[in-house]
C-alpha positions in Angstrom: 11.2 8.3 -2.2 11.3 5.1 -3.8 13.1 2.9 -1.6 12.8 -0.7 -2.2 9.8 -2.5 -3.2 6.3 -1.9 -2.3 6.1 -5.1 0.0 9.3 -4.0 1.8 7.8 -0.4 2.5 4.6 -1.9 3.8 6.7 -4.8 6.0 8.7 -1.7 7.5 5.6 0.0 8.2 3.5 -2.6 9.9 6.4 -4.5 11.9 8.9 -1.5 12.8 8.1 -0.6 16.2 9.1 3.1 15.4 6.2 3.4 12.9 2.5 3.8 13.3 0.6 1.8 10.7 -2.4 4.1 11.5 -0.4 7.1 9.9 -0.4 5.5 6.2 -2.6 4.3 3.5 -2.3 2.9 0.3 -3.7 3.9 -2.9 -4.9 1.1 -5.4 -6.0 0.8 -8.9 -9.4 -1.1 -8.4 -9.5 -4.1 -10.8 -11.5 -3.7 -13.7 -12.0 0.0 -13.8 -8.9 1.9 -15.2 -8.9 5.5 -13.1 -11.0 3.8 -10.6 -8.7 4.4 -7.4 -9.4 3.3 -3.9 -7.4 4.4 -0.6 -7.0 1.5 1.9 -5.5 2.3 5.5 -2.3 0.2 5.8 -3.9 -1.2 9.2 -6.5 -3.3 7.4 -4.2 -5.0 5.3 -2.4 -8.3 5.8 0.8 -9.1 3.8 1.2 -12.3 1.7 3.8 -13.4 -0.5 2.7 -12.2 -4.0 -0.5 -10.5 -2.5 -2.2 -8.5 0.3 -5.5 -9.2 1.8 -8.1 -6.8 2.9 -10.6 -9.1 4.4 -11.1 -11.8 2.1 -10.1 -10.0 -0.7 -6.8 -11.1 -2.3 -5.0 -8.1 -4.2 -1.6 -8.2 -6.2 0.9 -6.0 -5.4 1.3 -4.5 -8.6 -2.1 -2.8 -8.2 -0.5 -0.3 -5.4 -0.2 3.1 -7.2 1.0 4.8 -3.8 2.1 4.6 0.0 1.3 7.9 1.5 1.3 9.2 5.2 -2.0 11.1 6.3 -0.4 14.3 5.8 -0.3 13.7 2.1 3.2 13.1 1.5 4.0 9.9 -0.8 6.7 7.7 0.6 6.5 5.1 -2.3 5.0 5.3 -5.9 4.9 3.0 -8.6 6.8 4.0 -11.8 3.7 3.5 -13.8 2.5 7.0 -12.8 
């Protein structure tokens, strides 16, 4: 499951023409609220160096808990879980 960093996994999903970013979402831990998680479609995020962006919000990669296919298959998961 865990092959590479989360940024590498997301870059493959977003930029590999064989992948459809609409088939994936990320699960993040929302800042300041332990246990409060959000699901964000990969198509809504923009990759940066140490952060990714959702609109004007800048979120560090370490907040990502999982990268999941729409069918529920977890393709990347943090070691924190």
